C-alpha positions in Angstrom: 62.0 57.9 38.9 63.1 61.6 38.8 60.5 64.3 38.8 61.1 67.0 36.1 60.5 70.6 36.9 57.7 70.8 34.3 55.7 68.1 36.3 56.4 69.7 39.7 53.7 72.4 40.2 54.3 75.7 41.9 51.7 74.7 44.5 53.5 71.4 45.3 56.7 73.3 45.9 55.0 76.0 47.9 53.3 73.3 50.1 56.6 71.5 50.6 58.4 74.7 51.5 55.6 75.7 54.0 55.7 72.2 55.6 59.5 72.4 56.0 59.4 75.9 57.4 56.8 74.9 59.9 58.7 71.8 60.9 61.9 73.9 61.3 60.2 76.4 63.6 58.7 73.6 65.7 62.1 71.8 66.0 63.8 75.0 66.9 61.2 75.9 69.5 61.4 72.4 71.1 65.2 72.6 71.0 65.1 75.9 72.9 62.7 74.4 75.5 65.1 71.5 76.0 68.1 73.9 76.2 66.4 76.0 78.8 67.0 73.1 81.3 70.8 73.6 80.7 73.2 76.3 81.6 73.9 77.2 77.9 72.4 79.4 75.3 71.4 78.3 71.8 74.5 79.8 70.1 76.7 78.1 72.7 74.9 74.8 72.0 75.6 75.2 68.3 79.3 76.0 69.0 79.6 73.0 71.2 78.1 70.8 68.5 80.6 72.0 66.0 83.5 71.3 68.4 82.0 67.8 69.2 81.6 66.9 65.5 84.7 68.4 64.0 87.3 68.7 66.9 89.3 71.6 68.1 89.0 74.9 66.1 90.4 78.4 66.2 88.0 81.2 67.2 88.1 82.3 63.5 87.1 78.9 62.2 84.3 78.6 64.8 83.2 82.2 63.8 82.9 81.1 60.2 80.9 78.0 61.2 78.5 80.0 63.4 78.2 82.9 60.9 79.2 85.3 63.7 81.8 88.1 64.0 85.1 87.0 65.6 84.5 89.4 68.6 81.0 87.8 69.2 82.5 84.3 69.1 85.3 85.3 71.4 82.7 86.5 74.0 80.8 83.2 73.5 84.0 81.2 74.0 84.9 83.3 77.1 81.5 82.4 78.7 81.8 78.7 77.8 85.4 78.6 79.2 84.2 80.3 82.4 81.6 77.5 82.7 84.2 74.8 82.1 82.6 73.7 78.8 85.7 74.4 76.7 89.3 75.4 77.1 91.7 77.4 74.9 94.8 75.4 74.1 97.9 76.3 72.2 98.4 74.4 68.9 101.4 72.0 69.5 102.6 72.6 65.9 102.3 76.4 66.0 102.4 78.0 69.4 100.9 81.3 68.0 97.7 79.4 67.2 95.1 79.0 69.9 92.4 76.4 69.5 89.1 75.9 71.4 88.9 72.4 72.9 85.7 70.8 74.1 85.8 69.6 77.7 84.0 66.6 79.2 81.2 68.7 80.7 80.5 70.3 77.3 80.4 66.9 75.6 78.1 65.6 78.4 75.7 68.5 77.8 75.7 67.9 74.0 74.9 64.2 74.5 72.2 64.9 77.0 70.5 67.6 74.9 70.6 65.4 71.8 69.2 62.5 73.7 66.3 64.6 74.8 65.8 65.8 71.3 65.8 62.2 70.0 63.3 61.2 72.7 61.0 64.1 71.5 61.3 62.9 67.9 60.7 59.3 68.9 57.5 60.4 70.6 56.4 62.5 67.6 56.8 59.5 65.2 55.4 56.9 67.5 52.4 56.3 65.2 54.5 55.8 62.1 55.0 52.3 60.8 58.6 51.1 60.1 58.3 51.6 56.4 57.1 55.2 56.9 60.1 55.9 59.1 62.6 54.4 56.7 61.0 56.4 53.8 61.1 59.6 55.8 64.7 59.1 56.8 65.7 58.3 53.2 63.8 61.3 51.8 65.3 63.7 54.4 68.8 62.3 53.7 68.4 62.8 50.0 67.0 66.3 50.4 70.0 67.2 52.7 72.5 65.9 50.1 70.8 67.8 47.3 70.8 71.0 49.3 74.5 70.6 50.2 75.3 70.2 46.5 73.4 73.4 45.5 
C-alpha cells in the first residue's frame, strides 16, 4: 500500500527527517571514532571506498565523486600514495591518462574499518528480532532507491 501525500502529515515527515538526521550524525561520529584508530582521515577513507567499490579512477573522476576541487583531491592522493595506500598508474590504453589504483594496504584498511562499523551496528541492533531487522533493511533499501531516483 502506497501512502499518498495528503495522508502523510507534515509532523510525520518532520519526525522522520529528524530521526534520519540524528542517526546520520551518530553514524558519522562513530565512524570518525573508528577511523581515529587508523592512519587515514575521513576524506581519505571515502576516497579509498570509491576506489574499492568502483576500481581505478582519474583524479578528476575521484574529485567529482568526493565533491572536492581537483587540487584538493591531488593533495589527498599525494598523502595516500606516500602512505602506500594507493599508487598512480598510467592508463595502458592512453599513456596521457593517469589513474589512481588502490593498493593492498588501502584495501585492508577499508575492510577493517567496515568490519568495525558492522560490529558497532550489530551491537546496536542486538535487541531487534529477525523480523524487525528484515523490515528495517527493506525500508532503508527502498528509501535509498527512492532517493537515488529523485
